[in-house]
C-alpha positions, 0 to 999 in steps of 0.5 A: 802591734807593729804595722807589719802585723796585719792580722786583727780580730776586728778592723773598724773604718771611721772615727766618729763616735760610732767608729771610736765606740765600736773599736773601744767596745771590741777592745774591752771585749779582749779583741785585737783591734785596728782603727782606720780613718781616711782623714789625717785627724780623728773625729769626723762630723762628731768632732764638730757636733753638739755631742748629745746622746739620746739614751733613754732609761740611763743610770743618770736618769734613774739617779736624778729621779727621772721617771721613764719606761721602755713602753713610753720610749716605744710609744714615742718612737712609734708615734714619730716613725709611723709606718717605717717603724722597725721593731727589731732595731728599736728593741735592740736600741732600747736594750743596749743604749743604757748598757753601752753608756754604763760600760763607757763610763766604767771602762773609759775616759768618757763621762757624761751629764744629764741635760734637761732637754725635752724630746723635740716633739714633747706633745707626742704620746710617750715623749719625755720632758727630760731625762733622755739626753746626755752630753759629754763633760768638758775635757782637758785636751792636755791629757792627750799630750802631743796626741791632742793633734790627732783630734779633729778641730771643730768647724771654724764657725764654732770657735771663738778667737780662732780656737776657743770652743764653747758649748751652751753654758760657756756661751751663756756666760760669755754673753752675760759676763756681768750677770753675777760675780761667779759668772764673771770669774768663770769668764775670766778663767775661760779666757785666761786658760785659752790664751795660755793654751795658745802658747803651746797648742794650735787651739784651746784644750778646754774642749766640750760637746762632740770634740770632748767625746772624740778626745775621751774615746781616743784617749781611751783607745790609746791607753789600751794600746789600740793601733790607730791609722790616720790617712788610711782610707778603705779601698775594698772589702775582701769577701769569699763565699759570702764572708768578709775576712778583711779589707784593703787599705791605702797606707803610706802611698801603697795598698795594705791587705788586712785580715779581720778574723771576727769582722770589719765594721763600717762607720765611715759617716755616710755620704753627705758629700757624695753627689752621685749617691745623693742623686740616687737616694735623694732625688727631688730633695737635694741639699744646697750644702752639706755640713757633714765632714768633708771626707765622708763620701760614702766609702763604707757604703760603696765598698759594701755594695760592691760585694752585694750589700743591700741599702735600706730606703724605708725611711721618711727622708734621706737625710738629717736637715738643718737650715743654712745660709750662704757666703760668697767666697773666692771666684764667686763660689758659695760656701754654706754657713752652719750656725747653732741655736743662738738666733732662729728660735729666739723671739723677734724673728720670722721665717717667710717664703717668696709670698712673704708668708710664714710657713713654720714655727721658727722655734721648732727643731732645725730638721723640722724647719727644712722639712717645712721648706720642702713641703712649702715647695723649695724644689718647685722654686719657692725660696725662704728668708729669716726676717728680723730687725736690728735689735734682734741681730744685736741681742741674738746674732743672725747666721754668721753674725755674732751677737753684739756686732756693732756694724753690719757693713762687712756683711752687707758688702759680702751680700750675706744679708739685706737691710732696709728701712721698712718691711716694704723696702726689704721685701722689694730688695729680696724679691718677695711679695710686699703686701705679704711681708707687711701683713706677716709682720703686722700679724706677728707683732700683734701675736707678740703683744698678745702672747699667742701665735695662733698660726703656728703655736710658737712658744707653746711646747717645752722644746720651743721654750728652750729658746725663750728669752726672759725679756720677751713678755708675755710669751718668751718666744715672741717679740715684735719686729718693729725697730728699723732697720729690718734685716733678711737672711736667705736660708737653704736646705742643708744636711748634717748627715745622711739617714739612708744607709746599709740594711742591718739586723739588730746586731749591726750585721749588714744584709745582702740582696736577699736579706741574709747577713753577710758574715763578718760585715757590720755597720753603725753610725751613718753607714747604717740606715737610720734607726729612727728612719730619717725622723729626728725625734730628739737631740742625740738620735744619731750619736745615741744609736751609733754608740748603742749599735757599736756596743751590739756589734762588738758583743756579736763579734766577740761571740763569733769563732774565727 
């Protein structure tokens, strides 16, 4: 379809997993689709994410012999979501998530593997120790040819050698290349492939995690000849008599009016980088940093609210949280540092407050760590550090410091970390209670030798044990902090994305101020209020529901008559 033809059945705004899936499902249903992305490349926050999907009762789980039930899923979500539980959204998700996954694998490039991850709170009623989390298989970006440039690169902190993307399995190989002959061969092949790629591409084309998911979905859209516009932000929705019939888009320096006979889908990634909306919906819980894609500033939500759409604030918290650290860059500006699973949950580190006291199980989920920071008084002036020793940093890294880093001098010069010869000296340098930190480390070391953490139960759950280390005995999540120098890294509450969003029904239709659907307007992904109501019960609870509701939106739009 030429650009001059501006009539479609469905127009989708946003190109994260939810937006791409909505466009693809609509195309599979035989609808004429236009996908518009504000940025110059596709993928949004998904492109830098782990790409995990939480999909209970999938065909993958059944083939693997995993036992689960819809009753167990409901029970777990009820225990997690509490009074904010919305049965209409939960039932829609339970019904549609496995169907959406199966359709993707049957009619697109997307392929997935079951990963042996437990739910984040595996001791809760209805939780599963495995069978609900899936990850995209690694993907060969060369299949996209010159269109590989359309795929947004992951954040630089997630790339090695300036452009090689590694997932958990690749990291494990690279950290232990001589574990076996097979491991060594995989490492050599990975590095060789990367340097060959760099002869022709700006980064490695052997991609994984969320970047692979984006590439798979984009390739599937291109194969179906779906029109994709980049650098095409939403300006406003066209609404008449309570019905959305199209939208105005910025395109090549001018405004274009697009008709959408079956509906407009908002999947613009929420508002992690809109301070005004954060002040409105997160007062008292404002993040220091956002790791949401920079272009995600609430465009879909703002446009919908202008025509009378209602927000859903019946959530436990307004965002999806992670601890972050801070790097001072040019002109004294602070930049948030996103880091993954290498350090925080591993044995030999404690998280402490200004009194030198632990306040959380460090091996719990990233979201839970920040909720504990809020509960411990971050908004009232309390502040927090990760504290470990040099041995820990050598084996696991710390924040932006990678494992096996010979010298910490650069990070000291940047004032990224603080180092001292004793716990007491370290406490004085970072401005926390000296006696408190001394006692915390004494108790922690005693717990490590005994193999039990009576204060917070570190290492007691299946999720905790994912971060255990075989050298740590008798508890794989506990190791002494006793090898000088001692190291501290200050941490801050940061967001991965927003959970507050537009109020929708079970088909993703956006509600107006009196709770009635706005005909022709849909929302999914982080433009839709969190199905898990701001809770983080498992890995993949943004992308899994995002794809499930994209499937329901496409099905509903295809059933309507223009």
